[in-house]
C-alpha positions, 0 to 999 in steps of 0.5 A: 875072859877080859872085862870088855868081852865079859860085858858083851857076854852079860849084855847078850845073856840079858837080851837073849835070856839064855846062857847058851844063846849068848855063848853062841853069839860070842863063839863060846859054849854054854858052860863057859858062858855060865862060868864067866857070869858066875865069876862076874857075880862073885867079883861084884858080890851080887846076884845078877840073874834069877835062874829057872828052867824057863831061862834067866832074867836079871835081878834088880841089881842085874837090870841096873848093871845091864843099863850101865853095861849097855851104855859102855857098849854103846860108847865102845861102838862109837869109839870104834866107828870114830876110829874107822871113820878117821882111818877112812877119811882124808882129813886131819894133818898129814906130816910129810918130809922130803929133801930141800930141792925136791920139796921146793921144786917138785913136791910143793906144787904136788901137795898143793894140788892134793890139798885142793882135792881134799879141803879137810886135810892140812899138811905139815911139810918139812924139808931136810937133806938129813936122814929123818927118823919117821917114828921119832919125828912123828912123820906120816910120810917121807919122799926119799931117793935111792935104795931102801935101807930100813926094812921095817918101814913101809915103802911104795915106788914112785918113779926114777930120778935121773941125773945129768952133767951140765955146764954153761956155754961160757965155761965150755968156751973157756975150758973146752967141752969134754968128750969122755968121762975121763976128760973130767979130771982136767975140768973144774967140777962142782961137787955135791957133798951129800952123795956117798963117794961124791968125789968120784963120778960114775958113768955108764958108756953106750956099750953098758960099761961102767966108767969112774972118774975122780973129780975136784973143783972150786965148790963143794956143797950139800945144796943142789940149788947152790951147785946149779947157781955156780954152774949157771955162773960159769964156775964149772961142771955139775952133775945134777938131777934133771928136775933141778936143771931142766929149766936152765937147760930149756933157757940155754943157760946151761947145756947137757954134756956127755949125753951118750953116757948116763949117770946113775939114776935114783929110785924115788920111794914114798916111805911111811912108819909101818906097812900095817894099818896105813892111814887113808890119808897116807894111802890116798896121797901115795896113790895121787903121787904115783900118778905124778911121775910119768915117763920123763916127768922131770921135764915138767918140774916147777922151777 
């Protein structure tokens, strides 16, 4: 029996005046309870109980030991209650990681709305397009795009991130408008270098067939905003997430192309270090985030 359980047993023996009742409270037999108290007395080198046919009563040493053990028990209960309270409250610091463009355009306004609903919470929000190890970096929650790779992490589905092919009217007037994905091989394409196989763009035809085309152009970048700026400036065609480009489309600065063909969409997941004992602040933020991705959510993303 560990020392904490031993303390609990000793306290119950004093309070009930019975080894059998104390043992029953802790789910052990009377002989086992008697044995553990005897072992405790031997370890302490002191007699803790007067034993008689009417029951047991603490000795002077036992009474003093009881007061100390009772104080320890109260401290343990307070610690347990504190841990349970912190686990259930939306308070403390929530550390969130996400990509740069998604964080700036989508997640930041979402986080600010959540913080207004939970004023006891502070947020540490970090942007990084590189893979972040949640455990090593002390991250509570990450928003990630694409398939889940690490099965040891906890994850919840949030929504879909669709992509669109765009170009400026000035570029299309100069270079022509592509009618089919294969036409892209003759166009200046602005390449997002953070996607695996980035020099090949993949489309699905209206008939559900896959089409892959090799692309090249004057600019490669791992930053989506830089590619959008280049497309707005008429430097070429860009495949971008809808949430990045929808404002520019609405303003007419760029326009969607090949709309009868679809680029691959990405799943959006909230990812956290472990699926077990998830803190309330993480669960509550995920539940909040799941409500922020209705159908065609990207048309409401902040510029």
